[in-house]
MIDREN-375920 format. One record per residue (C-alpha): residue in one letter; residue number from 1; x, y, z. Coordinates in steps of 0.2 Angstrom, whole numbers. Layout:
<site><seti>A</seti><volo>NUM</volo><east>X</east><north>Y</north><up>Z</up></site>
...
end
This chain:
<site><seti>A</seti><volo>1</volo><east>686</east><north>275</north><up>86</up></site>
<site><seti>T</seti><volo>2</volo><east>702</east><north>272</north><up>81</up></site>
<site><seti>S</seti><volo>3</volo><east>709</east><north>288</north><up>73</up></site>
<site><seti>G</seti><volo>4</volo><east>700</east><north>306</north><up>73</up></site>
<site><seti>G</seti><volo>5</volo><east>707</east><north>320</north><up>63</up></site>
<site><seti>A</seti><volo>6</volo><east>712</east><north>324</north><up>46</up></site>
<site><seti>T</seti><volo>7</volo><east>715</east><north>306</north><up>34</up></site>
<site><seti>F</seti><volo>8</volo><east>727</east><north>307</north><up>18</up></site>
<site><seti>S</seti><volo>9</volo><east>731</east><north>296</north><up>5</up></site>
<site><seti>I</seti><volo>10</volo><east>744</east><north>299</north><up>-6</up></site>
<site><seti>V</seti><volo>11</volo><east>743</east><north>306</north><up>-23</up></site>
<site><seti>G</seti><volo>12</volo><east>757</east><north>309</north><up>-36</up></site>
<site><seti>G</seti><volo>13</volo><east>768</east><north>309</north><up>-21</up></site>
<site><seti>L</seti><volo>14</volo><east>758</east><north>324</north><up>-13</up></site>
<site><seti>P</seti><volo>15</volo><east>746</east><north>320</north><up>3</up></site>
<site><seti>V</seti><volo>16</volo><east>727</east><north>322</north><up>-2</up></site>
<site><seti>R</seti><volo>17</volo><east>714</east><north>325</north><up>11</up></site>
<site><seti>T</seti><volo>18</volo><east>701</east><north>314</north><up>12</up></site>
<site><seti>S</seti><volo>19</volo><east>689</east><north>317</north><up>25</up></site>
<site><seti>I</seti><volo>20</volo><east>681</east><north>334</north><up>29</up></site>
<site><seti>S</seti><volo>21</volo><east>677</east><north>336</north><up>47</up></site>
<site><seti>A</seti><volo>22</volo><east>688</east><north>327</north><up>62</up></site>
<site><seti>G</seti><volo>23</volo><east>676</east><north>312</north><up>62</up></site>
<site><seti>P</seti><volo>24</volo><east>666</east><north>303</north><up>75</up></site>
<site><seti>S</seti><volo>25</volo><east>670</east><north>299</north><up>95</up></site>
<site><seti>F</seti><volo>26</volo><east>661</east><north>284</north><up>94</up></site>
<site><seti>G</seti><volo>27</volo><east>655</east><north>272</north><up>78</up></site>
<site><seti>E</seti><volo>28</volo><east>668</east><north>271</north><up>64</up></site>
<site><seti>R</seti><volo>29</volo><east>671</east><north>277</north><up>47</up></site>
<site><seti>T</seti><volo>30</volo><east>680</east><north>269</north><up>35</up></site>
<site><seti>Q</seti><volo>31</volo><east>693</east><north>282</north><up>31</up></site>
<site><seti>T</seti><volo>32</volo><east>711</east><north>275</north><up>35</up></site>
<site><seti>L</seti><volo>33</volo><east>726</east><north>288</north><up>42</up></site>
<site><seti>G</seti><volo>34</volo><east>737</east><north>287</north><up>24</up></site>
<site><seti>R</seti><volo>35</volo><east>754</east><north>278</north><up>23</up></site>
<site><seti>G</seti><volo>36</volo><east>765</east><north>284</north><up>34</up></site>
<site><seti>R</seti><volo>37</volo><east>752</east><north>293</north><up>43</up></site>
<site><seti>F</seti><volo>38</volo><east>753</east><north>292</north><up>64</up></site>
<site><seti>Y</seti><volo>39</volo><east>738</east><north>294</north><up>77</up></site>
<site><seti>L</seti><volo>40</volo><east>742</east><north>295</north><up>97</up></site>
<site><seti>G</seti><volo>41</volo><east>726</east><north>300</north><up>107</up></site>
<site><seti>A</seti><volo>42</volo><east>725</east><north>299</north><up>124</up></site>
<site><seti>S</seti><volo>43</volo><east>709</east><north>302</north><up>136</up></site>
<site><seti>V</seti><volo>44</volo><east>701</east><north>299</north><up>151</up></site>
<site><seti>T</seti><volo>45</volo><east>684</east><north>290</north><up>155</up></site>
<site><seti>G</seti><volo>46</volo><east>673</east><north>290</north><up>171</up></site>
<site><seti>V</seti><volo>47</volo><east>659</east><north>280</north><up>173</up></site>
<site><seti>E</seti><volo>48</volo><east>649</east><north>278</north><up>193</up></site>
<site><seti>F</seti><volo>49</volo><east>635</east><north>262</north><up>192</up></site>
<site><seti>T</seti><volo>50</volo><east>620</east><north>267</north><up>197</up></site>
<site><seti>S</seti><volo>51</volo><east>607</east><north>251</north><up>191</up></site>
<site><seti>L</seti><volo>52</volo><east>606</east><north>233</north><up>190</up></site>
<site><seti>N</seti><volo>53</volo><east>595</east><north>227</north><up>178</up></site>
<site><seti>G</seti><volo>54</volo><east>585</east><north>244</north><up>183</up></site>
<site><seti>T</seti><volo>55</volo><east>587</east><north>241</north><up>202</up></site>
<site><seti>P</seti><volo>56</volo><east>596</east><north>257</north><up>211</up></site>
<site><seti>L</seti><volo>57</volo><east>613</east><north>250</north><up>218</up></site>
<site><seti>D</seti><volo>58</volo><east>609</east><north>258</north><up>231</up></site>
<site><seti>A</seti><volo>59</volo><east>593</east><north>248</north><up>234</up></site>
<site><seti>L</seti><volo>60</volo><east>596</east><north>230</north><up>231</up></site>
<site><seti>R</seti><volo>61</volo><east>585</east><north>216</north><up>243</up></site>
<site><seti>M</seti><volo>62</volo><east>587</east><north>199</north><up>244</up></site>
<site><seti>N</seti><volo>63</volo><east>578</east><north>185</north><up>254</up></site>
<site><seti>F</seti><volo>64</volo><east>583</east><north>171</north><up>259</up></site>
<site><seti>A</seti><volo>65</volo><east>574</east><north>155</north><up>264</up></site>
<site><seti>H</seti><volo>66</volo><east>580</east><north>140</north><up>272</up></site>
<site><seti>Q</seti><volo>67</volo><east>586</east><north>125</north><up>266</up></site>
<site><seti>D</seti><volo>68</volo><east>573</east><north>111</north><up>262</up></site>
<site><seti>N</seti><volo>69</volo><east>578</east><north>99</north><up>274</up></site>
<site><seti>D</seti><volo>70</volo><east>564</east><north>83</north><up>264</up></site>
<site><seti>P</seti><volo>71</volo><east>563</east><north>92</north><up>249</up></site>
<site><seti>D</seti><volo>72</volo><east>550</east><north>77</north><up>245</up></site>
<site><seti>S</seti><volo>73</volo><east>538</east><north>85</north><up>259</up></site>
<site><seti>I</seti><volo>74</volo><east>530</east><north>101</north><up>262</up></site>
<site><seti>F</seti><volo>75</volo><east>543</east><north>116</north><up>262</up></site>
<site><seti>G</seti><volo>76</volo><east>538</east><north>124</north><up>278</up></site>
<site><seti>N</seti><volo>77</volo><east>541</east><north>107</north><up>287</up></site>
<site><seti>P</seti><volo>78</volo><east>546</east><north>107</north><up>302</up></site>
<site><seti>Q</seti><volo>79</volo><east>539</east><north>124</north><up>305</up></site>
<site><seti>F</seti><volo>80</volo><east>557</east><north>133</north><up>307</up></site>
<site><seti>E</seti><volo>81</volo><east>559</east><north>128</north><up>290</up></site>
<site><seti>N</seti><volo>82</volo><east>547</east><north>146</north><up>288</up></site>
<site><seti>D</seti><volo>83</volo><east>562</east><north>157</north><up>296</up></site>
<site><seti>V</seti><volo>84</volo><east>570</east><north>169</north><up>283</up></site>
<site><seti>M</seti><volo>85</volo><east>583</east><north>183</north><up>280</up></site>
<site><seti>A</seti><volo>86</volo><east>580</east><north>199</north><up>271</up></site>
<site><seti>L</seti><volo>87</volo><east>596</east><north>206</north><up>268</up></site>
<site><seti>D</seti><volo>88</volo><east>596</east><north>227</north><up>261</up></site>
<site><seti>L</seti><volo>89</volo><east>612</east><north>230</north><up>250</up></site>
<site><seti>Q</seti><volo>90</volo><east>622</east><north>247</north><up>245</up></site>
<site><seti>M</seti><volo>91</volo><east>633</east><north>245</north><up>232</up></site>
<site><seti>N</seti><volo>92</volo><east>641</east><north>260</north><up>226</up></site>
<site><seti>V</seti><volo>93</volo><east>655</east><north>255</north><up>209</up></site>
<site><seti>N</seti><volo>94</volo><east>667</east><north>270</north><up>202</up></site>
<site><seti>V</seti><volo>95</volo><east>679</east><north>267</north><up>187</up></site>
<site><seti>L</seti><volo>96</volo><east>690</east><north>281</north><up>179</up></site>
<site><seti>V</seti><volo>97</volo><east>699</east><north>277</north><up>164</up></site>
<site><seti>G</seti><volo>98</volo><east>714</east><north>281</north><up>153</up></site>
<site><seti>T</seti><volo>99</volo><east>719</east><north>277</north><up>137</up></site>
<site><seti>L</seti><volo>100</volo><east>735</east><north>279</north><up>126</up></site>
<site><seti>A</seti><volo>101</volo><east>729</east><north>275</north><up>107</up></site>
<site><seti>F</seti><volo>102</volo><east>742</east><north>275</north><up>94</up></site>
<site><seti>T</seti><volo>103</volo><east>738</east><north>271</north><up>75</up></site>
<site><seti>Y</seti><volo>104</volo><east>750</east><north>269</north><up>62</up></site>
<site><seti>G</seti><volo>105</volo><east>745</east><north>271</north><up>41</up></site>
<site><seti>V</seti><volo>106</volo><east>752</east><north>254</north><up>36</up></site>
<site><seti>T</seti><volo>107</volo><east>749</east><north>260</north><up>18</up></site>
<site><seti>D</seti><volo>108</volo><east>734</east><north>270</north><up>11</up></site>
<site><seti>F</seti><volo>109</volo><east>721</east><north>257</north><up>13</up></site>
<site><seti>I</seti><volo>110</volo><east>726</east><north>250</north><up>33</up></site>
<site><seti>D</seti><volo>111</volo><east>729</east><north>254</north><up>48</up></site>
<site><seti>F</seti><volo>112</volo><east>735</east><north>245</north><up>65</up></site>
<site><seti>G</seti><volo>113</volo><east>732</east><north>252</north><up>83</up></site>
<site><seti>V</seti><volo>114</volo><east>735</east><north>248</north><up>100</up></site>
<site><seti>A</seti><volo>115</volo><east>724</east><north>256</north><up>115</up></site>
<site><seti>V</seti><volo>116</volo><east>733</east><north>252</north><up>133</up></site>
<site><seti>P</seti><volo>117</volo><east>721</east><north>256</north><up>146</up></site>
<site><seti>F</seti><volo>118</volo><east>723</east><north>260</north><up>164</up></site>
<site><seti>V</seti><volo>119</volo><east>709</east><north>258</north><up>176</up></site>
<site><seti>R</seti><volo>120</volo><east>707</east><north>264</north><up>194</up></site>
<site><seti>T</seti><volo>121</volo><east>693</east><north>255</north><up>201</up></site>
<site><seti>E</seti><volo>122</volo><east>682</east><north>259</north><up>217</up></site>
<site><seti>V</seti><volo>123</volo><east>669</east><north>248</north><up>227</up></site>
<site><seti>S</seti><volo>124</volo><east>661</east><north>252</north><up>241</up></site>
<site><seti>G</seti><volo>125</volo><east>647</east><north>243</north><up>249</up></site>
<site><seti>L</seti><volo>126</volo><east>635</east><north>238</north><up>267</up></site>
<site><seti>S</seti><volo>127</volo><east>624</east><north>225</north><up>270</up></site>
<site><seti>T</seti><volo>128</volo><east>610</east><north>225</north><up>283</up></site>
<site><seti>A</seti><volo>129</volo><east>603</east><north>207</north><up>286</up></site>
<site><seti>Q</seti><volo>130</volo><east>588</east><north>205</north><up>295</up></site>
<site><seti>M</seti><volo>131</volo><east>580</east><north>188</north><up>303</up></site>
<site><seti>L</seti><volo>132</volo><east>563</east><north>187</north><up>300</up></site>
<site><seti>P</seti><volo>133</volo><east>557</east><north>173</north><up>314</up></site>
<site><seti>F</seti><volo>134</volo><east>540</east><north>165</north><up>310</up></site>
<site><seti>E</seti><volo>135</volo><east>529</east><north>160</north><up>326</up></site>
<site><seti>T</seti><volo>136</volo><east>541</east><north>147</north><up>335</up></site>
<site><seti>G</seti><volo>137</volo><east>550</east><north>160</north><up>342</up></site>
<site><seti>A</seti><volo>138</volo><east>569</east><north>165</north><up>336</up></site>
<site><seti>I</seti><volo>139</volo><east>577</east><north>149</north><up>331</up></site>
<site><seti>H</seti><volo>140</volo><east>590</east><north>158</north><up>319</up></site>
<site><seti>R</seti><volo>141</volo><east>598</east><north>171</north><up>325</up></site>
<site><seti>F</seti><volo>142</volo><east>614</east><north>180</north><up>321</up></site>
<site><seti>G</seti><volo>143</volo><east>619</east><north>178</north><up>340</up></site>
<site><seti>G</seti><volo>144</volo><east>612</east><north>183</north><up>359</up></site>
<site><seti>T</seti><volo>145</volo><east>602</east><north>169</north><up>367</up></site>
<site><seti>D</seti><volo>146</volo><east>583</east><north>162</north><up>365</up></site>
<site><seti>A</seti><volo>147</volo><east>577</east><north>176</north><up>378</up></site>
<site><seti>D</seti><volo>148</volo><east>587</east><north>190</north><up>369</up></site>
<site><seti>P</seti><volo>149</volo><east>592</east><north>186</north><up>354</up></site>
<site><seti>I</seti><volo>150</volo><east>602</east><north>196</north><up>338</up></site>
<site><seti>L</seti><volo>151</volo><east>591</east><north>198</north><up>323</up></site>
<site><seti>R</seti><volo>152</volo><east>599</east><north>212</north><up>314</up></site>
<site><seti>A</seti><volo>153</volo><east>617</east><north>210</north><up>308</up></site>
<site><seti>T</seti><volo>154</volo><east>628</east><north>225</north><up>296</up></site>
<site><seti>A</seti><volo>155</volo><east>643</east><north>223</north><up>288</up></site>
<site><seti>S</seti><volo>156</volo><east>653</east><north>235</north><up>275</up></site>
<site><seti>M</seti><volo>157</volo><east>668</east><north>233</north><up>264</up></site>
<site><seti>E</seti><volo>158</volo><east>676</east><north>246</north><up>253</up></site>
<site><seti>G</seti><volo>159</volo><east>696</east><north>243</north><up>239</up></site>
<site><seti>T</seti><volo>160</volo><east>703</east><north>252</north><up>227</up></site>
<site><seti>A</seti><volo>161</volo><east>714</east><north>244</north><up>213</up></site>
<site><seti>S</seti><volo>162</volo><east>723</east><north>250</north><up>199</up></site>
<site><seti>G</seti><volo>163</volo><east>732</east><north>243</north><up>185</up></site>
<site><seti>I</seti><volo>164</volo><east>731</east><north>241</north><up>166</up></site>
<site><seti>G</seti><volo>165</volo><east>714</east><north>233</north><up>159</up></site>
<site><seti>D</seti><volo>166</volo><east>712</east><north>227</north><up>144</up></site>
<site><seti>V</seti><volo>167</volo><east>725</east><north>230</north><up>131</up></site>
<site><seti>A</seti><volo>168</volo><east>715</east><north>232</north><up>111</up></site>
<site><seti>A</seti><volo>169</volo><east>725</east><north>228</north><up>97</up></site>
<site><seti>R</seti><volo>170</volo><east>715</east><north>234</north><up>78</up></site>
<site><seti>M</seti><volo>171</volo><east>716</east><north>233</north><up>61</up></site>
<site><seti>K</seti><volo>172</volo><east>706</east><north>243</north><up>49</up></site>
<site><seti>I</seti><volo>173</volo><east>705</east><north>242</north><up>32</up></site>
<site><seti>N</seti><volo>174</volo><east>697</east><north>250</north><up>17</up></site>
<site><seti>L</seti><volo>175</volo><east>690</east><north>241</north><up>3</up></site>
<site><seti>G</seti><volo>176</volo><east>685</east><north>258</north><up>-5</up></site>
<site><seti>Q</seti><volo>177</volo><east>684</east><north>271</north><up>-5</up></site>
<site><seti>N</seti><volo>178</volo><east>678</east><north>290</north><up>-15</up></site>
<site><seti>T</seti><volo>179</volo><east>670</east><north>307</north><up>-10</up></site>
<site><seti>K</seti><volo>180</volo><east>653</east><north>302</north><up>-9</up></site>
<site><seti>M</seti><volo>181</volo><east>655</east><north>286</north><up>2</up></site>
<site><seti>G</seti><volo>182</volo><east>668</east><north>273</north><up>6</up></site>
<site><seti>V</seti><volo>183</volo><east>667</east><north>253</north><up>14</up></site>
<site><seti>G</seti><volo>184</volo><east>680</east><north>245</north><up>25</up></site>
<site><seti>L</seti><volo>185</volo><east>684</east><north>231</north><up>40</up></site>
<site><seti>L</seti><volo>186</volo><east>689</east><north>234</north><up>56</up></site>
<site><seti>A</seti><volo>187</volo><east>697</east><north>218</north><up>66</up></site>
<site><seti>E</seti><volo>188</volo><east>698</east><north>222</north><up>85</up></site>
<site><seti>A</seti><volo>189</volo><east>707</east><north>208</north><up>96</up></site>
<site><seti>R</seti><volo>190</volo><east>704</east><north>212</north><up>117</up></site>
<site><seti>L</seti><volo>191</volo><east>717</east><north>205</north><up>127</up></site>
<site><seti>P</seti><volo>192</volo><east>712</east><north>197</north><up>144</up></site>
<site><seti>T</seti><volo>193</volo><east>726</east><north>208</north><up>151</up></site>
<site><seti>G</seti><volo>194</volo><east>717</east><north>217</north><up>166</up></site>
<site><seti>D</seti><volo>195</volo><east>716</east><north>209</north><up>183</up></site>
<site><seti>E</seti><volo>196</volo><east>698</east><north>202</north><up>183</up></site>
<site><seti>E</seti><volo>197</volo><east>697</east><north>198</north><up>201</up></site>
<site><seti>N</seti><volo>198</volo><east>698</east><north>216</north><up>206</up></site>
<site><seti>F</seti><volo>199</volo><east>688</east><north>221</north><up>191</up></site>
<site><seti>L</seti><volo>200</volo><east>702</east><north>231</north><up>179</up></site>
<site><seti>G</seti><volo>201</volo><east>699</east><north>217</north><up>167</up></site>
<site><seti>T</seti><volo>202</volo><east>686</east><north>207</north><up>159</up></site>
<site><seti>G</seti><volo>203</volo><east>696</east><north>190</north><up>163</up></site>
<site><seti>A</seti><volo>204</volo><east>694</east><north>182</north><up>143</up></site>
<site><seti>A</seti><volo>205</volo><east>697</east><north>187</north><up>127</up></site>
<site><seti>Q</seti><volo>206</volo><east>687</east><north>192</north><up>113</up></site>
<site><seti>I</seti><volo>207</volo><east>689</east><north>195</north><up>94</up></site>
<site><seti>R</seti><volo>208</volo><east>677</east><north>208</north><up>85</up></site>
<site><seti>A</seti><volo>209</volo><east>675</east><north>209</north><up>66</up></site>
<site><seti>T</seti><volo>210</volo><east>665</east><north>222</north><up>60</up></site>
<site><seti>A</seti><volo>211</volo><east>660</east><north>227</north><up>43</up></site>
<site><seti>L</seti><volo>212</volo><east>659</east><north>249</north><up>39</up></site>
<site><seti>Y</seti><volo>213</volo><east>651</east><north>262</north><up>28</up></site>
<site><seti>S</seti><volo>214</volo><east>654</east><north>278</north><up>26</up></site>
<site><seti>A</seti><volo>215</volo><east>644</east><north>291</north><up>19</up></site>
<site><seti>Q</seti><volo>216</volo><east>647</east><north>311</north><up>12</up></site>
<site><seti>F</seti><volo>217</volo><east>635</east><north>324</north><up>10</up></site>
<site><seti>G</seti><volo>218</volo><east>641</east><north>340</north><up>10</up></site>
<site><seti>T</seti><volo>219</volo><east>651</east><north>342</north><up>31</up></site>
<site><seti>F</seti><volo>220</volo><east>640</east><north>328</north><up>36</up></site>
<site><seti>S</seti><volo>221</volo><east>645</east><north>310</north><up>36</up></site>
<site><seti>P</seti><volo>222</volo><east>637</east><north>295</north><up>41</up></site>
<site><seti>H</seti><volo>223</volo><east>643</east><north>281</north><up>46</up></site>
<site><seti>V</seti><volo>224</volo><east>636</east><north>262</north><up>49</up></site>
<site><seti>N</seti><volo>225</volo><east>645</east><north>248</north><up>59</up></site>
<site><seti>V</seti><volo>226</volo><east>640</east><north>230</north><up>60</up></site>
<site><seti>G</seti><volo>227</volo><east>649</east><north>217</north><up>68</up></site>
<site><seti>Y</seti><volo>228</volo><east>652</east><north>201</north><up>77</up></site>
<site><seti>A</seti><volo>229</volo><east>659</east><north>200</north><up>95</up></site>
<site><seti>A</seti><volo>230</volo><east>666</east><north>182</north><up>101</up></site>
<site><seti>R</seti><volo>231</volo><east>671</east><north>181</north><up>122</up></site>
<site><seti>T</seti><volo>232</volo><east>678</east><north>168</north><up>126</up></site>
<site><seti>G</seti><volo>233</volo><east>672</east><north>170</north><up>148</up></site>
<site><seti>E</seti><volo>234</volo><east>663</east><north>154</north><up>156</up></site>
<site><seti>N</seti><volo>235</volo><east>649</east><north>167</north><up>161</up></site>
<site><seti>Q</seti><volo>236</volo><east>649</east><north>179</north><up>144</up></site>
<site><seti>V</seti><volo>237</volo><east>641</east><north>178</north><up>125</up></site>
<site><seti>D</seti><volo>238</volo><east>644</east><north>183</north><up>112</up></site>
<site><seti>G</seti><volo>239</volo><east>634</east><north>199</north><up>104</up></site>
<site><seti>V</seti><volo>240</volo><east>628</east><north>206</north><up>86</up></site>
<site><seti>V</seti><volo>241</volo><east>635</east><north>225</north><up>88</up></site>
<site><seti>I</seti><volo>242</volo><east>626</east><north>236</north><up>78</up></site>
<site><seti>Q</seti><volo>243</volo><east>629</east><north>258</north><up>77</up></site>
<site><seti>G</seti><volo>244</volo><east>624</east><north>270</north><up>68</up></site>
<site><seti>A</seti><volo>245</volo><east>635</east><north>286</north><up>68</up></site>
<site><seti>F</seti><volo>246</volo><east>637</east><north>304</north><up>63</up></site>
<site><seti>D</seti><volo>247</volo><east>647</east><north>316</north><up>63</up></site>
<site><seti>N</seti><volo>248</volo><east>646</east><north>337</north><up>52</up></site>
<site><seti>L</seti><volo>249</volo><east>658</east><north>352</north><up>50</up></site>
<site><seti>L</seti><volo>250</volo><east>650</east><north>366</north><up>61</up></site>
<site><seti>S</seti><volo>251</volo><east>667</east><north>377</north><up>57</up></site>
<site><seti>D</seti><volo>252</volo><east>684</east><north>373</north><up>53</up></site>
<site><seti>W</seti><volo>253</volo><east>688</east><north>368</north><up>70</up></site>
<site><seti>A</seti><volo>254</volo><east>672</east><north>360</north><up>77</up></site>
<site><seti>T</seti><volo>255</volo><east>665</east><north>345</north><up>73</up></site>
<site><seti>L</seti><volo>256</volo><east>648</east><north>338</north><up>83</up></site>
<site><seti>S</seti><volo>257</volo><east>645</east><north>319</north><up>83</up></site>
<site><seti>A</seti><volo>258</volo><east>631</east><north>307</north><up>87</up></site>
<site><seti>G</seti><volo>259</volo><east>627</east><north>291</north><up>87</up></site>
<site><seti>I</seti><volo>260</volo><east>616</east><north>275</north><up>93</up></site>
<site><seti>E</seti><volo>261</volo><east>625</east><north>258</north><up>98</up></site>
<site><seti>S</seti><volo>262</volo><east>614</east><north>243</north><up>100</up></site>
<site><seti>E</seti><volo>263</volo><east>621</east><north>225</north><up>106</up></site>
<site><seti>I</seti><volo>264</volo><east>610</east><north>210</north><up>105</up></site>
<site><seti>T</seti><volo>265</volo><east>619</east><north>195</north><up>113</up></site>
<site><seti>V</seti><volo>266</volo><east>617</east><north>178</north><up>105</up></site>
<site><seti>G</seti><volo>267</volo><east>616</east><north>161</north><up>114</up></site>
<site><seti>E</seti><volo>268</volo><east>605</east><north>161</north><up>134</up></site>
<site><seti>N</seti><volo>269</volo><east>609</east><north>174</north><up>147</up></site>
<site><seti>P</seti><volo>270</volo><east>621</east><north>166</north><up>159</up></site>
<site><seti>Y</seti><volo>271</volo><east>615</east><north>177</north><up>174</up></site>
<site><seti>V</seti><volo>272</volo><east>596</east><north>169</north><up>178</up></site>
<site><seti>L</seti><volo>273</volo><east>589</east><north>176</north><up>194</up></site>
<site><seti>P</seti><volo>274</volo><east>579</east><north>162</north><up>206</up></site>
<site><seti>E</seti><volo>275</volo><east>561</east><north>165</north><up>205</up></site>
<site><seti>P</seti><volo>276</volo><east>552</east><north>169</north><up>220</up></site>
<site><seti>F</seti><volo>277</volo><east>547</east><north>156</north><up>232</up></site>
<site><seti>T</seti><volo>278</volo><east>534</east><north>151</north><up>245</up></site>
<site><seti>L</seti><volo>279</volo><east>534</east><north>143</north><up>258</up></site>
<site><seti>Q</seti><volo>280</volo><east>516</east><north>128</north><up>259</up></site>
<site><seti>Q</seti><volo>281</volo><east>514</east><north>127</north><up>279</up></site>
<site><seti>P</seti><volo>282</volo><east>505</east><north>131</north><up>291</up></site>
<site><seti>Y</seti><volo>283</volo><east>501</east><north>142</north><up>276</up></site>
<site><seti>A</seti><volo>284</volo><east>506</east><north>148</north><up>259</up></site>
<site><seti>R</seti><volo>285</volo><east>516</east><north>164</north><up>258</up></site>
<site><seti>Q</seti><volo>286</volo><east>527</east><north>168</north><up>244</up></site>
<site><seti>F</seti><volo>287</volo><east>540</east><north>180</north><up>246</up></site>
<site><seti>P</seti><volo>288</volo><east>552</east><north>187</north><up>233</up></site>
<site><seti>A</seti><volo>289</volo><east>570</east><north>180</north><up>230</up></site>
<site><seti>T</seti><volo>290</volo><east>575</east><north>199</north><up>227</up></site>
<site><seti>N</seti><volo>291</volo><east>571</east><north>217</north><up>219</up></site>
<site><seti>I</seti><volo>292</volo><east>582</east><north>214</north><up>202</up></site>
<site><seti>Q</seti><volo>293</volo><east>570</east><north>209</north><up>189</up></site>
<site><seti>N</seti><volo>294</volo><east>574</east><north>195</north><up>177</up></site>
<site><seti>L</seti><volo>295</volo><east>581</east><north>205</north><up>160</up></site>
<site><seti>D</seti><volo>296</volo><east>587</east><north>201</north><up>143</up></site>
<site><seti>Q</seti><volo>297</volo><east>606</east><north>208</north><up>141</up></site>
<site><seti>N</seti><volo>298</volo><east>605</east><north>218</north><up>125</up></site>
<site><seti>L</seti><volo>299</volo><east>611</east><north>235</north><up>127</up></site>
<site><seti>L</seti><volo>300</volo><east>604</east><north>250</north><up>120</up></site>
<site><seti>R</seti><volo>301</volo><east>614</east><north>268</north><up>121</up></site>
<site><seti>M</seti><volo>302</volo><east>616</east><north>285</north><up>116</up></site>
<site><seti>S</seti><volo>303</volo><east>634</east><north>295</north><up>114</up></site>
<site><seti>L</seti><volo>304</volo><east>634</east><north>313</north><up>109</up></site>
<site><seti>G</seti><volo>305</volo><east>651</east><north>322</north><up>106</up></site>
<site><seti>A</seti><volo>306</volo><east>662</east><north>336</north><up>98</up></site>
<site><seti>R</seti><volo>307</volo><east>678</east><north>339</north><up>95</up></site>
<site><seti>F</seti><volo>308</volo><east>688</east><north>354</north><up>93</up></site>
<site><seti>T</seti><volo>309</volo><east>703</east><north>356</north><up>82</up></site>
<site><seti>V</seti><volo>310</volo><east>714</east><north>372</north><up>89</up></site>
<site><seti>R</seti><volo>311</volo><east>734</east><north>377</north><up>85</up></site>
<site><seti>G</seti><volo>312</volo><east>746</east><north>364</north><up>79</up></site>
<site><seti>G</seti><volo>313</volo><east>731</east><north>352</north><up>72</up></site>
<site><seti>T</seti><volo>314</volo><east>729</east><north>346</north><up>89</up></site>
<site><seti>V</seti><volo>315</volo><east>710</east><north>342</north><up>91</up></site>
<site><seti>I</seti><volo>316</volo><east>699</east><north>340</north><up>109</up></site>
<site><seti>N</seti><volo>317</volo><east>686</east><north>328</north><up>109</up></site>
<site><seti>T</seti><volo>318</volo><east>671</east><north>327</north><up>123</up></site>
<site><seti>N</seti><volo>319</volo><east>657</east><north>314</north><up>122</up></site>
<site><seti>A</seti><volo>320</volo><east>644</east><north>307</north><up>132</up></site>
<site><seti>I</seti><volo>321</volo><east>636</east><north>292</north><up>133</up></site>
<site><seti>F</seti><volo>322</volo><east>618</east><north>288</north><up>138</up></site>
<site><seti>P</seti><volo>323</volo><east>609</east><north>269</north><up>139</up></site>
<site><seti>L</seti><volo>324</volo><east>593</east><north>270</north><up>132</up></site>
<site><seti>R</seti><volo>325</volo><east>589</east><north>252</north><up>141</up></site>
<site><seti>E</seti><volo>326</volo><east>589</east><north>248</north><up>160</up></site>
<site><seti>V</seti><volo>327</volo><east>597</east><north>233</north><up>160</up></site>
<site><seti>A</seti><volo>328</volo><east>613</east><north>224</north><up>167</up></site>
<site><seti>L</seti><volo>329</volo><east>625</east><north>235</north><up>176</up></site>
<site><seti>Q</seti><volo>330</volo><east>622</east><north>252</north><up>169</up></site>
<site><seti>P</seti><volo>331</volo><east>628</east><north>270</north><up>175</up></site>
<site><seti>D</seti><volo>332</volo><east>617</east><north>283</north><up>174</up></site>
<site><seti>F</seti><volo>333</volo><east>632</east><north>291</north><up>157</up></site>
<site><seti>I</seti><volo>334</volo><east>649</east><north>290</north><up>153</up></site>
<site><seti>W</seti><volo>335</volo><east>659</east><north>303</north><up>152</up></site>
<site><seti>T</seti><volo>336</volo><east>676</east><north>305</north><up>140</up></site>
<site><seti>V</seti><volo>337</volo><east>688</east><north>320</north><up>138</up></site>
<site><seti>G</seti><volo>338</volo><east>703</east><north>319</north><up>128</up></site>
<site><seti>L</seti><volo>339</volo><east>718</east><north>324</north><up>116</up></site>
<site><seti>E</seti><volo>340</volo><east>721</east><north>319</north><up>98</up></site>
<site><seti>W</seti><volo>341</volo><east>738</east><north>320</north><up>89</up></site>
<site><seti>G</seti><volo>342</volo><east>739</east><north>316</north><up>68</up></site>
<site><seti>F</seti><volo>343</volo><east>756</east><north>318</north><up>62</up></site>
end
């Protein structure tokens, strides 16, 4: 969220609190900080990716067919076209993000903020390729001789990169607020400041516009966000983002927050995996191109967190996000811990 902790407006020259709790961790509330107030947040987020479209990253399989030398003929003729190379791939992808976020209350109803992430990405992989020759013998091999062919090969890699990620600039406008409900707008631009080749950023700009609604029922505050994210990347698609969140004041110093977020992709999926291939001679045999499923990229995830206000007004923020759909590149969960100050 762009801001946590207490929010205020100036009434008769004095600050009047406009929020009950410290707000949700993910999901946005309509309340703004208040004119002349600052919010500073520092957080660390950890992500260990574990699956790709539901397939474990340490158990990826790909099968490669020989080039069809005569597309007008039958695939598998000549006979050496029946050779297949099977590739098993084990990958580890870990990301650690430290984020500094700053928000300033320009007026009682307009906030402007910036979030700067510092990213560390670790990637390692091990591949094992096995040539599966047909009845004609080891025509295709990784080395050796006809009498003693090498049909199996392995390769490994690992790398680490660190640097600034994609910086975000945000503006929130509170269109109307009373003690029971409020509505607002949030505009966010994410700039491609992170190094795409080293997996520190997306390599493309993103602009998101979100309509906000918040209500207040005693210590319980539900929030609804509906927005559209436009992305400029060649292999990235736009999305409709829908969030439902709530925060509940458990005591003077503790706030519980939870939420559901869905992103529905707009346009065709640019990542369509190849279909199984069939070798037709001397008899029909079908091979799956990969064990990774062809799935849409619509995301659904749940967040659960807590905020604790300690001496001096410092807020300790803890949160975990759990994917509810195994699509795209996903972790089992994403953890966040951070500190927030309002002044």
